[in-house]
N, C-alpha and C positions, 0 to 999 in steps of 0.2 A: 470441599476443595476438589478441583479437578486438575489433571495434568494437561496443559495446553501448549501446542506449538502455534506461535503467532507469526504470520507472514509479515515480515517487516521490510518496508522499502526505505525507511529512513525519513519518510515524509510526515506531515502533520497528522494524518489520519492514523497511520500505523503506529506512530509514536504514542498518540493518545490511547490507542488500543492496547499497547504494551502496558502502559501505566494503569489503565482501566482493569486489565486482567490481574496484574499484581495487586492492585488495591482491593480486588475482590477475594484475595487470598489464594489464588490458584498457583500451582507450580508451573512456571513458564519457561519455555525455550524460545529463542528468536531465530528465525530463518530468513535469509535474504537470497535472492536469485539473480545471478548474472546471466542475462540472456543476450548480452551484447548491446544493451541499451546505450543511447547517446549520453545519458546522464548517469552512467555507472558509478560516478562518485557518490551517489546517494547511499551506496552500501557502506561507505566509511562512516556516514552519519548514523546508520542503523547500528553499527558496532559501538559507536560512542554511547548511544542510548542504552544498549544492553549493558555496557560497562557501568553506566550510571546506576543501573538497577541491580548490578552484580548477578546477571543471569547469563546463561550460555548463549552464545551467538554462533551460528554456523552459516556458511555461504555455499550454495550449490552453483557451480559454474557450468551452465549449459549453453555457453556462448557458441559452441560448435553448431547449434541449430539455427543460428542467426540468419543464415542465408536461406532458410526455409520459410521465414516469416514475412516475406513479401515486401512490397514497396510502400513503406510508411515512414513517418518522420521520426519515430522513436527508436526503432531497431535498425532503420536504414540511415543513410547519410546523404541521399540524393535529393530528398524533399526537405524544404525549410520548415522549421517549427512555426506553426501559425501564431500570430500575435493578436492581442486584444481579447475581448470577452469571449467566453465559451459560446460558440455558435455551432449548431449541429453539423453543418456541411464542412466548415473549416476544421473542426476538431475531429472529424472522422479520419483526417490525415494522421492522427495520433493513435489510431486503433491498431494494436498489435494483434493479429489473428489468434483467437483462442488463448490469449495470454493468461487469464486467470485460471482457466482449466489446467494449463500446463503448470503454473506455479502451485496451485492447490494440490495437484497430483503429486508433485515432489514433496510438498509439506505433509500430505497424508501418508506417504510412504515412510517418512521420517517418524511421524507420530506412531504408526503401526510398529515400526522397528523398536521404538522406545516404550511400547505398550502405554502410550498416552491416550487420553480420553477424547481429545478434540483438537481441531485446527480452527484458528480464528483469523479472519481477514476483515479489512476496514472498508468494505463497500458501503457507500452512502447514497442517499436519495438524489443528490446533485449529479451523480454519474449515470443514473438510470437511462436517461434519454439518449446519451451518446455512446455509452459502453454497454453492449448487450450482456457482457459477462459480469455486470454489476447489478443486474435486475434481481429482484426477489425470486422470480421464477427460476433463474439460473442457479441461485444459491440453494434453493429447495431441491432441485434436481441433483446438484453436487452432494448435498447432505445425504440424500438417499443412496447415491452411488458409494459414498465413503462408508456407509454402514453395511454395504454389501460386498466390498472389495476384499475383505479379509475375514478370518475367523473372529478377530477382535474388532468390532465395529467402532468407527471413529465418527464423532459428530462434527458438523461444520457450524461454527458460531459466527454470527455477523450482527453484533449488538448495535451497530450504527446504521443499519440498513434503512431505517425510517427517519434518520436525522440528516440535516444538510451540513456542509462543511463549517458554517458559522457555529452551529450547535456543538459540533465536535471540538472546535477551537475553545468554546466556553467550557466544555467538559475537561479539556486538557489544562485550561487555566486553573480550574478547581483542583486538579490533581498535581499541579506544579510541574507540568511538562516543560522542559527547557527548549522552547520553540526555536531559539537561536541555534540549537544543535540539531535542527532538522533541515532537510533539503527537499525542495519542491520543483525547482525550475527544470523544464525539459531540455534546455540548451546545454546544461552541464558545464558551464564556464566557471571562471574563478568566483564570481558572485552571482546571485540571483539576477536575472536580466531585468525583471520588473515589468516585462512587456508580453511575454508569452501567455497563453491561456491559463496555464497552471499558476503562474505568478499573479495574474489578474484575479483568479479565484482565491488565491491565498490572501491577497489584500482585502478582498471582500469578506472573507471569513472572519478576519480580525475586526473589521469595521462593523459587522452586524451587531455585536454586543459591546462595541466601544472598547475593545481590548487594544493594548499597545502592540503595534507591529514591530517586533525586534529584528526583523529580517534585514540583512545587509545587502541592499540592492545596488546594482551598478549605476 
């Protein structure tokens, strides 16, 4: 058993990761980050998931740095969220500069302060082409940095890095993840829009293995 901080956005991937880590017998804490994202409501879903599992959930509010994150559709409000299937050029509009390094740095600090062994995040193969900070090379570099940043080394776990979102959905189904209690949509409205790249990918993930999509779309 290891003590693990899971970076939890409230989405399908991090929800499955939470359940995966608990299923493996680890002692788990859940951490969500408010960086001023348009879909900040995802954090409410992350809390619900932690409550389901009866594990501690913390929120780091770093929204004060939002104005430093440039002109993108997730942390900004001037650019519309792209719709349709993930395409490299359109989805680059959703790239928040250095987001995972920022989020992981906060999580690593919390892990160190709690004398935890590891931080886990849900990067997967479907994100590699579009999001540079989801590539295995990035994770490996962050793992090395996390083991050097303090007297107590912290490992970076990324068990889904060679899976795609459909395979993660299948693993979540096996674990009994309440996918209706997860949030994916980048628009952050009352319901999932069903049209943005994130919603499109969510639909495809359920469809890959013939899983029922329990999402409430607009």
